[in-house]
DRENLUM-243154 format. One line per field, with one value per residue: x, y negated, z of N, C-alpha, C in turn. Coordinates in steps of 0.2 Angstrom, whole numbers, plus 5000, padded with zeros to 4 digits. Atoms other than C-alpha are relative to their C-alpha. Layout:
BEGIN
n_X: [X_...]
n_Y: [Y_...]
n_Z: [Z_...]
ca_X: [X_...]
ca_Y: [Y_...]
ca_Z: [Z_...]
c_X: [X_...]
c_Y: [Y_...]
c_Z: [Z_...]
! end
This chain:
BEGIN
n_X: [5006_4999_5001_5007_5003_4998_5004_5007_5001_4998_4993_4995_5002_4999_5002_5007_5001_4995_4999_5004_4997_5003_5007_5001_4998_5005_5005_4998_5000_5007_5004_5000_4999_5006_5004_5001_5006_4999_5004_5007_5002_4999_5006_5005_4999_5001_5007_5003_4998_5004_5007_5001_5000_5007_5005_4999_5001_5007_5003_4997_5002_5007_5001_5001_5007_5004_5001_5004_5007_5003_5002_5005_5006_5003_5001_4995_4994_5001_5004_4995_4995_5003_4998_4993_5000_5002_4995_4995_5003_5000_4993_4998_5005_4999_4994_5000_5003_4996_4994_5002_5001_4993_4997_5004_4998_5004_4996_5001_5007_5000_4997_5004_5006_4998_4998_5006_5004_4997_5001_5007_5001_4998_5005_5007_4999_5000_5007_5005_5001_5003_4996_5001_4996_4993_4999_5000_4995_4993_5000_5001_4997_4993_4998_5000_4995_4994_5000_4998_4993_4995_4997_4996_4994_4995_4997_4996_4995_4994_4996_4998_4993_5000_5002_4995_4994_5003_5001_4993_4999_5003_5004_4997_4994_5000_4994_4998_4997]
n_Y: [4998_4994_5001_4999_5006_5006_4999_5002_5007_5003_5003_4996_5000_4994_4999_5000_5007_5004_5007_5005_5002_4995_5002_5006_4998_4996_5004_5004_4997_4998_5006_5003_5007_5004_5002_5007_5001_5005_5006_4999_4999_5006_5004_4998_5003_5007_5001_4998_5006_5006_4999_5001_5007_5002_4997_5002_5008_5002_4998_5004_5006_5000_5005_5006_4999_5001_5007_5003_4997_5003_5007_5000_4997_5003_4994_5000_4996_4993_4997_5000_4995_4993_4999_4998_4993_4995_4999_4996_4993_4996_4998_4994_4994_4998_4998_4993_4997_5001_4996_4993_5000_5000_4993_4996_5002_5006_5006_5006_5002_5004_5007_5004_5002_5005_5007_5003_5002_5006_5006_5001_5003_5007_5004_5001_5004_5007_5002_4999_5006_4998_4996_4993_4999_5000_4993_4995_5001_5000_4995_4993_4998_5001_4994_4994_5000_4999_4993_4995_5001_4999_4993_4998_5003_4999_4994_5000_5005_4998_4997_4993_5000_5001_4994_4995_5001_5000_4993_4997_5002_4996_5004_4997_4996_4994_5000_4994_5001]
n_Z: [5004_5004_5007_5002_4997_5004_5006_4999_5000_5006_4999_5003_5007_5003_5007_5000_4998_5004_4997_5003_5006_5005_5002_5004_5007_5003_5001_5005_5006_5002_5002_5006_5000_4999_5006_5001_5005_5005_5001_4999_4993_4996_5002_4996_4994_5000_5001_4994_4996_5002_4998_4993_4998_5002_4995_4993_5000_5000_4993_4995_5000_4999_4995_5004_5002_4994_4998_5006_5000_4994_5002_5006_4999_4993_4996_4995_5002_4999_5006_5006_4999_5003_5007_5000_4996_5005_5005_4998_4999_5006_5002_4997_5001_5007_5002_4999_5006_5006_4999_5002_5007_5003_5000_5005_5007_5002_4998_5005_4999_4993_5001_5004_4997_4995_5003_5002_4994_4997_5005_5000_4993_5000_5004_4996_4995_5003_5001_4994_4995_4994_4995_5003_5006_4999_4997_5005_5005_4997_4995_5002_5006_5000_4996_5004_5004_4996_4998_5006_5002_4994_4999_5006_5001_4995_5002_5007_5001_4996_5005_4998_4998_4993_4997_5001_4995_4993_4998_4999_4993_4995_4995_4994_5001_4996_4996_4997_4993]
ca_X: [5594_5593_5592_5574_5568_5578_5570_5553_5555_5563_5580_5589_5590_5589_5585_5567_5568_5576_5583_5574_5586_5581_5563_5565_5575_5561_5548_5557_5559_5540_5534_5529_5533_5521_5508_5507_5491_5499_5490_5473_5474_5481_5467_5455_5463_5462_5444_5439_5448_5438_5421_5425_5430_5413_5403_5411_5413_5395_5390_5403_5397_5379_5381_5382_5366_5358_5361_5354_5339_5335_5334_5325_5312_5310_5311_5321_5338_5333_5320_5333_5345_5334_5339_5358_5354_5344_5358_5371_5360_5356_5374_5378_5362_5363_5381_5379_5368_5379_5394_5385_5380_5398_5403_5390_5397_5386_5400_5397_5378_5380_5392_5381_5365_5374_5381_5364_5356_5369_5367_5348_5349_5359_5347_5331_5339_5341_5323_5316_5308_5299_5305_5298_5306_5323_5321_5317_5330_5345_5341_5334_5340_5358_5359_5354_5366_5380_5376_5377_5394_5403_5406_5410_5422_5430_5433_5439_5450_5462_5476_5481_5499_5495_5485_5499_5512_5500_5498_5517_5517_5515_5502_5509_5526_5530_5542_5553_5557]
ca_Y: [4624_4641_4642_4648_4633_4621_4629_4627_4609_4605_4601_4614_4614_4631_4637_4638_4620_4609_4592_4576_4571_4587_4583_4566_4573_4585_4572_4560_4573_4578_4560_4554_4537_4523_4519_4501_4496_4482_4466_4474_4480_4463_4454_4464_4459_4441_4442_4451_4437_4424_4433_4435_4417_4413_4424_4419_4400_4399_4407_4397_4381_4384_4371_4357_4364_4365_4347_4342_4353_4346_4328_4333_4344_4336_4354_4359_4366_4383_4385_4380_4392_4407_4404_4406_4421_4430_4427_4435_4449_4454_4453_4467_4477_4477_4480_4497_4502_4494_4503_4519_4514_4510_4527_4534_4525_4509_4497_4486_4486_4480_4466_4460_4460_4452_4438_4435_4434_4422_4410_4412_4407_4391_4386_4389_4381_4365_4365_4369_4356_4366_4377_4394_4390_4387_4403_4413_4405_4403_4415_4430_4429_4423_4437_4450_4444_4443_4460_4468_4460_4462_4481_4485_4471_4475_4493_4489_4474_4484_4488_4507_4502_4495_4510_4521_4512_4511_4530_4532_4522_4533_4527_4538_4544_4561_4559_4573_4575]
ca_Z: [5624_5616_5597_5596_5607_5596_5580_5587_5591_5574_5581_5573_5554_5545_5528_5533_5540_5526_5531_5528_5514_5505_5506_5499_5484_5481_5483_5471_5458_5458_5457_5440_5434_5439_5426_5419_5410_5401_5395_5395_5413_5420_5410_5419_5435_5431_5425_5441_5451_5442_5445_5463_5464_5456_5468_5485_5479_5476_5493_5503_5496_5501_5515_5502_5494_5511_5515_5498_5500_5517_5510_5494_5501_5519_5527_5542_5540_5547_5533_5520_5527_5522_5504_5508_5520_5506_5494_5504_5510_5493_5488_5500_5498_5479_5478_5486_5471_5458_5465_5463_5445_5441_5447_5435_5420_5420_5423_5407_5410_5428_5423_5409_5419_5434_5423_5415_5432_5438_5423_5424_5443_5440_5426_5436_5451_5441_5437_5454_5465_5478_5492_5484_5468_5475_5486_5471_5459_5471_5485_5476_5458_5462_5476_5464_5451_5464_5470_5452_5450_5467_5469_5450_5449_5466_5460_5442_5446_5458_5447_5446_5449_5466_5471_5465_5476_5491_5491_5492_5509_5524_5536_5550_5553_5559_5573_5580_5598]
c_X: [5002_4998_4993_4996_5002_4997_4993_4999_5003_5007_5005_4998_5002_4998_4992_4998_5004_5000_4996_5003_4998_4993_4999_5002_4995_4994_5001_5000_4993_4996_5001_5001_4994_4997_5000_4995_5002_4996_4993_4998_5001_4995_4994_5000_4998_4992_4996_5001_4995_4992_5000_5001_4993_4995_5001_5001_4993_4997_5003_4998_4993_4999_4999_4993_4995_4998_4996_4993_4996_4997_4995_4994_4997_4999_5006_5006_4999_4995_5004_5005_4998_5002_5007_5000_4998_5005_5005_4998_4999_5006_5002_4996_5001_5006_5001_4997_5004_5006_4999_4999_5007_5003_4997_5001_4997_5004_4998_4993_4999_5003_4996_4994_5001_5001_4994_4996_5003_4999_4993_4998_5002_4995_4993_5001_5000_4994_4995_4999_4996_5004_5000_5004_5007_5002_5000_5006_5007_5001_5000_5004_5008_5003_5000_5006_5007_5001_5002_5007_5005_5003_5003_5006_5005_5003_5004_5006_5006_5004_5003_5007_5000_4997_5005_5005_4997_4999_5007_5002_4997_4996_5002_5006_5000_5006_5002_5003_5005]
c_Y: [5006_4998_5001_4994_4994_5001_4998_4992_4996_4997_5003_5001_5007_5000_4999_4992_4995_4993_4995_4997_5005_4999_4994_5001_5004_4996_4995_5003_5002_4994_4997_4993_4996_4997_4992_4999_4995_4994_5001_5001_4993_4995_5002_4998_4993_4999_5002_4995_4994_5001_5000_4993_4996_5002_4997_4992_4998_5001_4995_4993_4998_4994_4993_5000_4999_4993_4996_5002_4997_4993_5000_5002_4998_5006_5000_5004_5008_5003_5000_5006_5007_5001_5003_5007_5005_5001_5004_5007_5004_5001_5007_5006_5002_5003_5007_5004_4999_5003_5007_5000_5000_5007_5005_4998_4994_4994_4994_4997_4996_4993_4996_4998_4995_4993_4997_4997_4994_4993_4998_4996_4993_4996_4999_4996_4993_4998_5000_4993_5002_5005_5007_5001_5000_5007_5005_4999_5001_5006_5007_5002_5000_5006_5006_5000_5001_5007_5005_4999_5002_5007_5002_4996_5001_5007_5000_4995_5002_5004_5007_5000_4999_5006_5005_4999_5000_5007_5003_4997_5004_4996_5002_5003_5006_5000_5006_4998_5005]
c_Z: [4996_4993_4998_5002_4995_4993_5001_5000_4994_5001_4997_4992_4997_4993_4999_5002_4996_5004_4997_4993_4994_4998_4996_4993_4997_4998_4994_4993_4997_4998_4993_5000_5001_4994_5000_4994_4995_5000_5001_5008_5004_4998_5004_5007_5001_4999_5007_5006_4999_5002_5008_5003_4999_5006_5007_5000_5001_5007_5005_4999_5001_5005_4997_4997_5005_5002_4995_5000_5006_4998_4995_5002_5007_5005_5005_4997_5001_4994_4994_5000_4998_4993_5000_5003_4995_4995_5002_5002_4994_4996_5002_4999_4993_4998_5002_4994_4994_5000_4998_4992_4996_5000_4995_4993_4998_5002_4995_5001_5006_4999_4996_5003_5006_4998_4998_5006_5003_4996_5001_5007_5000_4996_5003_5006_4998_4999_5006_5004_5006_5003_4997_4994_5001_5004_4995_4995_5003_5005_4997_4993_5000_5005_4996_4995_5003_5002_4994_4998_5005_5000_4993_4999_5006_4998_4994_5000_5004_4995_5002_5003_5008_5004_5000_5005_5007_5002_5002_5007_5005_5005_5007_4999_5005_5004_5003_5006_5001]
! end
């Protein structure tokens, strides 16, 4: 192979084409140290985990509620399943807007309102004895509360250190032939 063809294919190293070890040395010298948020950052991660545990635990346990509501109200399981369907639908629908609100700086307001709606939902569900009351209390109110909490917590609880490290992992390798 002639030298020009080797240079085009990246097989011949010249001053214009530094070796891979040279590139690694330059990259390592440019990369600043990994930030560590300390106790406050890891407390946020723990709180985010507990909120997610609360959101998905409540939704995943709806089958227990459904069995109880079928016997309590004497309605069909398909009627009762609308409560859980509304709850999870509102979770994803409202989280799109609460995520945008978080980006605009309304993280604390979203968390406070979502937490208030979750607690209100549990209290109102305990007082409910009719289908429409359960639908509003557990389906709508809990869905709204979960939606207000889901996206902001998802965004805030990812530690910056993990994002920093993930950006250093190449998704694709550049193979030379």
